[in-house]
DRENPAVEX-260700 format. One record per residue: x, y, z negated of N, C-alpha, C in turn. Coordinates in steps of 0.001 Angstrom, whole numbers, padded with zeros to 6 digits, always signed. Layout:
# residues N
XYZXYZXYZ...
END
This chain:
# residues 75
+000837-001176+000000+000000+000000+000000+000886+001245+000000+000618+002178+000883+001352+003434+000944+000676+004442+000030+001458+005019-000866+000918+006002-001797+000879+007370-001129-000172+008154-001396-000214+009503-000839+000887+010363-001451+001321+011385-000732+002361+012274-001249+001787+013145-002359+002689+013660-003203+002272+014575-004272+001564+015782-003679+002126+016304-002588+001549+017490-001951+000139+017206-001443-000063+016052-000850-001385+015683-000358-002380+015586-001512-002002+014902-002578-002887+014784-003746-003192+016157-004333-002168+016985-004448-002363+018315-005011-003340+019120-004154-003091+019162-002865-003944+019953-001978-005378+019442-001932-005551+018145-001954-006894+017559-001833-007695+017621-003123-007048+017416-004280-007807+017223-005511-007496+018200-006648-006352+018860-006625-005932+019676-007769-005966+021174-007467-005655+021564-006268-005572+022983-005916-006827+023749-006326-007979+023160-006155-009238+023829-006482-009393+024097-007985-008568+023454-008806-008646+023621-010261-007759+024756-010774-006954+025358-009906-005977+026370-010330-006606+027555-011060-007742+028038-010599-008320+029242-011211-008770+029019-012649-009181+027821-012999-009673+027552-014352-008689+026792-015231-007726+026084-014641-006863+025195-015436-005369+025397-015188-004974+026574-014702-003559+026797-014400-002703+026561-015645-001633+025774-015482-000744+025439-016583-001088+024140-017276-002294+023618-017037-002694+022329-017612-002118+021201-016756-002294+019981-017216-001805+018806-016490-002979+018028-015919-002748+017391-014783-003774+016577-014133-003183+015224-013775-003879+014176-014164-003547+012831-013710-004489+012549-012552-003916+012193-011409-004713+012033-010192-004598+010605-009678-005736+009963-009538-005812+008634-008926-005896+008843-007415-005335+007954-006608-005385+008127-005153-006795+008260-004577-007826+007777-005294-009196+007894-004775-009837+009242-005105-009093+010133-005815-009600+011471-006089-010070+011715-007505-010133+010691-008322-010508+010920-009723-009387+011689-010400-009766+012675-011234-008788+013553-011877-009127+013687-013359-008093+013628-014193-008214+013895-015621-007378+015127-015904-007954+016127-016575-007264+017391-016852-007213+017640-018348-006054+018090-018827-005889+018487-020233-004623+019332-020329-004568+020194-021330-003357+020997-021544-002238+020169-022141-002571+019053-022751-001591+018172-023391-001236+017042-022431+000014+017019-021978+000421+016011-020995+000338+014594-021545+000636+014407-022820+000568+013065-023419-000880+012568-023441-001812+013456-023761-003230+013093-023767-003689+012686-022366-003254+013432-021362-003630+013114-019979-003103+011728-019603-001850+011457-019913-001261+010163-019573-001967+009034-020320-002241+009210-021604-002947+008172-022365-004310+007870-021759-005053+008916-021442-006383+008713-020849-006288+008068-019467-005295+008495-018675-005133+007933-017330-004746+006460-017383-003889+006100-018315-003518+004687-018462-004737+003838-018775-005622+004344-019623-006844+003602-019983-007826+003530-018816-008000+004639-018102-009003+004691-017039-008511+004148-015702-007250+004429-015357-006739+004069-014039-005800+002870-014062-005155+002635-015200-004174+001557-015305-002785+002046-014926-001756+001350-015425-000377+001741-015133-000062+001657-013639+000669+002648-013150+001078+002652-011751+000019+003114-010779-001113+003589-011290-002222+003960-010420-002554+005443-010432-001640+006277-010902-001899+007714-010911-000586+008474-010850-000715+009748-010529+000433+010649-010588+000085+011792-011520+001084+012316-012199+000900+013417-013131+001392+014693-012471+000521+015689-012398+000851+016963-011774+000540+018099-012738+001306+019159-012655+001022+020357-013434+000267+021324-012527-000883+021752-012970-001733+022615-012156-001092+023993-012026-000922+024425-010799-000294+025710-010503+001193+025583-010247+001720+024369-010340+003143+024125-010122+003289+022912-009223+003384+023134-007944+003387+022028-006988+004648+021188-007026+005695+021659-007674+006955+020918-007687+007032+019814-008719+005995+019661-009543+006026+018656-010609+005101+017516-010240+005622+016303-010280+004780+015149-010019+005583+013881-010121+004963+012850-010653+005689+011598-010789+004688+010461-010899+004903+009426-010100+004088+008230-010240+004521+007507-011495+003580+007084-012294+003875+006370-013524+003640+004890-013302+004636+004090-013614+004527+002664-013406+005112+001955-014621+004391+001013-015135+004849+000247-016279+005649-000941-015762+006869-001068-016260+007715-002177-015856+007657-003276-016909+007551-004486-016464+007534-005616-017382+008817-006389-017240+009440-006656-018343+010695-007404-018319+010467-008870-018589
END
């Protein structure tokens, strides 16, 4: 499966949130579901529960340069 780029996810699902949530964090699932909170740890915890590990990217609203796919590695 090819993952969408951070820029694509931001433009499609997060950009519209800039006016109300600038500076907050958004966990974005490739299907467009978004979780927003000012606390990045809270966003990640909620995203792990709702989307599962490796199924979302964390972006900072208003800052397009921040983003990282989160994946849980099992040893």
